C-alpha positions, 0 to 999 in steps of 0.5 A: 220610616215607621214613626210612633206618635209620642204618647200614643200607640199610633204609628205613621209611615214617613217616606220621601216621594222623590218628585213634586212639591210634597203635597199629595191628596190623601184618602182614608178607607173605612171598614164596615164598622166605621174604623179606618182600615186603609190610607191611599196617597195619590202621588200622580194623577194618571189622567192629568199626567197622560191624558193630553198625550193620549188625546193628541195621539188620537187626533193624529 
């Protein structure tokens, strides 16, 4: 959903992630003029999710 913030020209994406507790870290990317140009939402920590499994497989 592309939600417009009332009384502004700003829009925010709103969507359901489907998993987890609904709290995810959000990072902003800036261009060379200091303007926000990117938003990154980390839905899964790959190292945390798969790191232990890989380490266990290597030990066997």
